[in-house]
C-alpha positions in Angstrom: 29.6 121.1 120.0 31.5 122.4 123.0 28.3 123.0 125.1 26.5 119.7 124.3 24.0 119.1 127.2 25.0 122.1 129.2 22.2 124.1 130.9 22.7 127.9 130.4 20.5 130.5 132.0 20.8 133.7 129.9 19.8 137.1 131.5 19.3 140.1 129.2 19.4 143.6 130.6 18.3 146.9 128.9 21.2 148.0 126.8 21.4 148.6 123.1 23.6 145.5 122.9 20.5 143.4 123.8 20.0 142.9 120.1 23.2 140.9 120.1 21.8 138.7 122.8 19.4 137.1 120.3 22.4 135.9 118.2 24.1 134.8 121.4 21.1 132.7 122.3 21.1 131.1 118.8 24.8 130.3 119.0 24.5 128.7 122.5 21.7 126.5 121.2 23.7 125.7 118.1 26.6 124.5 120.4 24.2 122.1 122.1 23.3 124.1 125.1 19.8 124.1 126.7 19.0 127.8 127.2 16.5 129.5 129.4 16.1 133.3 129.1 15.1 135.9 131.6 14.7 139.5 130.6 14.6 142.8 132.5 11.8 145.3 131.9 14.2 147.6 130.1 15.5 144.7 127.9 12.0 144.3 126.4 12.3 147.8 125.0 15.0 146.6 122.7 14.1 142.9 121.9 10.8 141.0 122.5 10.5 137.9 124.6 9.0 136.2 121.6 12.3 136.4 119.8 14.1 134.6 122.7 11.3 132.0 123.0 11.6 131.2 119.3 15.4 130.9 119.5 15.7 129.0 122.8 12.6 126.8 122.4 11.7 127.6 126.0 9.3 130.1 127.7 11.0 133.4 128.7 10.9 134.8 132.2 10.1 138.5 132.4 8.4 139.0 135.8 9.4 137.7 139.2 5.7 137.5 140.1 5.1 135.2 137.1 1.8 133.3 137.9 2.8 130.6 135.4 5.4 129.3 137.9 3.8 126.8 140.1 5.5 127.8 143.3 5.5 131.5 142.4 9.3 131.6 142.8 10.7 132.1 139.3 13.8 133.7 140.7 14.7 130.6 142.7 13.7 128.0 140.0 15.6 129.7 137.2 19.1 129.3 138.6 18.5 125.9 140.2 18.0 124.4 136.8 21.2 126.0 135.3 24.8 125.1 135.4 25.9 128.7 134.7 24.1 132.1 134.7 25.2 134.4 131.9 24.2 138.0 131.9 24.7 139.6 128.4 24.5 142.5 128.1 25.2 143.5 131.6 24.6 147.3 132.0 26.4 149.5 134.5 23.2 149.7 136.6 22.8 146.0 136.8 26.5 145.5 137.7 26.2 148.1 140.5 23.2 146.4 141.9 24.7 142.9 141.9 28.0 144.2 143.4 26.0 145.7 146.3 23.5 142.8 146.8 20.5 144.8 145.6 17.6 142.6 144.4 14.7 144.9 143.2 13.7 143.2 139.9 13.6 139.7 138.4 17.3 139.6 137.1 18.9 141.1 140.2 16.8 138.8 142.4 17.6 135.6 140.5 21.2 136.6 140.4 21.4 137.0 144.2 19.5 133.8 144.7 21.5 131.8 142.2 22.9 128.3 142.9 25.4 128.3 140.0 28.4 130.3 138.8 27.8 133.8 137.3 29.3 135.3 134.1 28.7 138.8 133.0 29.4 140.5 129.7 29.6 144.3 130.5 28.2 146.7 127.8 28.1 150.4 128.3 29.5 153.8 127.1 33.3 154.2 127.5 33.0 156.8 130.2 30.5 154.7 132.2 33.0 151.8 132.0 36.0 153.9 133.1 34.1 155.6 135.9 35.6 154.8 139.3 32.3 153.6 140.6 32.0 151.0 137.8 35.6 149.9 138.3 35.0 149.5 142.0 31.9 147.4 141.3 33.9 145.2 138.8 36.6 144.7 141.4 34.0 143.7 144.0 32.4 141.2 141.5 35.8 139.8 140.6 36.5 139.3 144.3 33.2 137.5 144.6 34.3 135.0 141.9 32.1 136.5 139.2 33.5 135.9 135.7 33.9 139.2 133.8 33.8 138.6 130.0 35.2 141.6 128.2 34.4 144.3 127.5 35.9 145.0 124.1 37.1 148.3 122.7 35.7 149.9 119.6 33.0 152.0 118.1 29.9 152.4 120.3 26.2 153.0 119.6 26.6 156.6 120.9 29.2 157.2 118.2 32.2 157.3 120.5 35.1 154.9 120.4 36.6 153.2 123.4 36.3 150.4 125.9 32.9 149.2 126.9 31.5 147.3 123.9 30.0 144.0 124.6 32.0 141.1 123.3 30.7 139.6 120.1 28.3 136.7 120.6 30.8 134.1 119.2 33.4 135.4 121.7 31.0 135.0 124.6 30.1 131.5 123.5 33.8 130.7 123.4 34.2 132.0 127.0 31.2 130.1 128.2 32.8 126.9 126.7 36.0 127.8 128.4 34.2 128.1 131.7 33.3 124.4 131.6 36.9 123.3 131.0 38.9 121.9 133.9 41.6 124.4 134.9 44.3 121.8 135.2 47.0 124.1 133.8 46.2 127.0 136.0 49.4 128.9 136.9 51.4 127.0 134.3 53.4 128.7 131.5 53.2 127.0 128.1 55.2 127.9 125.0 54.3 126.5 121.6 54.8 127.0 117.8 52.3 126.7 115.0 51.8 127.2 111.3 54.4 126.9 108.5 57.7 128.7 108.0 58.6 130.5 104.8 62.2 130.2 103.6 63.0 133.0 101.1 64.7 132.3 97.8 64.4 135.9 96.7 62.2 138.8 97.7 59.2 137.2 96.0 59.6 133.4 96.1 60.2 131.0 98.9 60.0 127.4 100.2 57.0 126.7 102.4 54.2 124.2 103.0 50.4 123.9 103.3 50.1 124.0 107.1 47.1 126.2 108.0 48.0 126.6 111.6 44.5 125.5 112.7 45.8 122.7 114.9 48.3 124.9 116.7 45.7 127.6 117.3 43.2 125.0 118.6 45.8 123.8 121.1 46.6 127.3 122.1 42.9 127.9 122.9 42.6 124.6 124.7 45.6 125.4 126.9 44.3 128.9 127.6 40.9 127.4 128.5 42.7 125.1 130.9 44.2 128.1 132.7 47.7 128.2 131.2 49.6 131.3 130.3 50.2 130.7 126.6 52.8 132.2 124.3 52.4 131.2 120.6 55.2 131.6 118.1 53.7 131.2 114.7 54.6 131.4 111.0 52.6 133.2 108.4 48.9 132.2 108.9 45.6 134.1 108.5 44.0 133.1 111.8 42.7 135.3 114.7 44.7 135.0 117.9 42.8 133.3 120.7 42.0 136.0 123.2 44.4 135.9 126.1 47.2 134.3 124.1 50.5 136.1 123.5 51.3 135.8 119.8 54.8 136.3 118.3 54.8 136.4 114.5 57.8 135.1 112.6 58.5 134.1 109.0 61.4 131.7 108.8 62.7 128.7 110.8 65.7 130.7 112.0 63.4 133.4 113.3 61.2 130.9 115.0 64.3 129.3 116.6 65.5 132.7 117.8 62.2 133.5 119.5 61.7 130.0 121.1 65.1 129.3 122.6 65.5 132.3 125.0 62.0 131.7 126.2 62.0 127.9 126.6 63.4 127.6 130.1 60.9 130.1 131.5 58.0 127.8 130.5 56.9 124.4 132.0 55.6 123.0 128.7 56.8 123.3 125.1 54.7 122.0 122.2 56.2 122.0 118.8 53.2 122.0 116.5 54.6 124.1 113.6 55.5 122.5 110.3 59.0 123.9 110.3 61.0 123.7 107.0 63.9 121.2 107.3 65.9 123.2 104.8 66.4 126.8 103.6 68.2 128.2 100.6 71.9 128.8 101.4 71.8 132.1 99.6 68.9 134.5 99.2 68.9 136.6 96.0 68.8 140.3 96.6 66.5 140.8 93.6 63.8 138.7 92.0 65.4 135.9 89.9 64.6 136.3 86.3 64.1 133.1 84.2 65.6 134.8 81.2 68.9 135.2 83.1 68.9 131.6 84.5 66.4 129.3 82.9 67.4 126.3 85.0 68.5 127.6 88.4 70.0 125.4 91.0 69.1 126.2 94.6 71.6 125.0 97.2 70.0 124.1 100.5 71.2 124.4 104.1 69.7 122.5 107.0 67.6 124.5 109.5 68.0 124.0 113.2 65.8 121.4 114.9 63.8 123.6 117.3 62.2 120.7 119.2 65.4 118.8 119.6 67.3 122.0 120.8 64.6 122.7 123.4 64.6 119.1 124.6 68.4 119.2 124.9 68.5 122.1 127.3 70.0 121.4 130.8 66.6 121.9 132.4 64.1 121.5 129.5 60.3 122.1 129.8 58.0 119.1 129.2 58.4 118.7 125.4 55.6 117.5 123.1 56.3 117.0 119.4 54.3 116.4 116.3 54.9 114.1 113.3 52.8 114.6 110.1 53.6 111.8 107.7 52.3 110.3 104.4 53.2 106.7 105.2 54.7 104.4 107.9 53.4 106.7 110.6 54.1 104.4 113.6 57.7 103.7 112.5 58.6 107.3 111.7 56.8 108.9 114.6 58.3 106.6 117.3 61.7 107.0 115.7 61.4 110.8 115.9 60.2 110.7 119.5 63.2 108.6 120.6 65.7 110.6 118.6 64.6 113.8 120.2 64.2 112.2 123.6 60.8 113.6 124.3 58.0 112.0 126.5 55.1 112.5 124.1 54.6 112.8 120.4 51.4 113.3 118.4 51.4 111.5 115.0 49.0 111.8 112.1 48.8 111.2 108.4 48.7 114.3 106.3 45.8 113.0 104.3 43.7 112.7 107.5 43.6 116.4 108.4 46.3 118.7 107.0 44.6 122.1 106.6 41.1 120.8 107.5 39.0 121.2 110.7 39.2 117.5 111.8 42.0 115.1 112.3 43.0 111.6 113.4 45.7 111.2 115.9 48.0 108.5 117.4 49.8 109.4 120.6 53.2 107.9 121.1 54.8 107.8 124.6 56.9 105.3 126.7 53.8 103.1 127.2 53.4 102.6 123.4 50.8 103.9 120.9 47.4 105.2 121.7 45.0 105.8 118.9 42.3 108.6 119.3 39.0 108.6 117.6 38.7 111.1 114.6 37.4 114.4 116.0 37.5 118.1 115.5 40.9 119.8 116.1 39.6 121.6 119.2 38.4 118.3 120.7 41.7 116.6 120.0 43.5 119.7 121.4 41.5 119.4 124.7 42.5 115.7 124.9 46.1 116.6 124.4 46.0 119.2 127.1 44.4 116.7 129.5 47.3 114.3 128.7 49.9 117.0 129.3 48.3 118.0 132.6 48.5 114.3 133.7 52.2 114.2 132.8 52.9 117.4 134.8 50.9 116.1 137.8 52.5 112.7 137.6 55.3 112.2 135.1 55.2 108.4 135.4 51.4 108.1 135.1 50.1 105.5 132.5 48.2 106.8 129.5 
């Protein structure tokens, strides 16, 4: 629950995407946030205040002259109780008013009077979004440190296709969670690998493993949330790319090596999360191998390059972090691997504790010894790892 205990003020303006704000409210609450909702008059033409009251468990503000507020200042009280003000959807009209300091209704007034950061999720027709006036307003808001979430591109309610769609509720929740993460890697470049590799035997068959890529993708998201510029080289996985992350798809270990090595020196951090095959078939059959032709085939194997070791051996290597997934003797094998590759930090785990799942149990290995972490979700562990990496970058000799 990324937003446990966070206080979110949700403002809803009058666009067709207002119906999505109900799901957004539900997901925010599900993630542990305390949500208070304020609606514009136009928003109530699309969704009723009763809906948001039921979903948030709190009264909904709809009038800046609300007599139910003891001091008659709903626009002041609303933001004082919040850690972030989120406007979703944010119409072109609303953005124009906020960019120019206009406060002529409840939402614009409370936005101007806020005492917390402001995030907006634009939602409008593609031509309204691309209009120079809207783009000037977005530039002004960005200059005023307003967080712009989206918009997305796709089919719109008017039937046209283009940029201007509000992000999906789950994407907005992810961005709100990212807002609360310390930006300790801001301006840093991070390169990483994730997922399995597939070593072809013939055009149909190959050698691979059960890595889902979930851990690597969680780390990519956590690094992005911490402000890093992330490049993710990944094997064949069926996972959506975290927004803002550059993804390079590969199949084999040789392809992964070829993509990583030229990029490594341009990055400050390299994290080798991928479950790279140690071996590949020496020869790949041009055609599918038929069992009638060879009922007991012998596959000769060749050793794949060690990507992590090769990056760590560069004349000016990035800060290297490795992973060791074992079935037994974790402490022995993990520390041996760390020392052999001469890397400052290695994450060790037993395959039976999290391979392919959504949670894991980790032990960190560094020059100070072993540091066991409590079992947690992969995203939670990823955030802890990124915090540790940030500490190493800030002070390479800092204790754990």
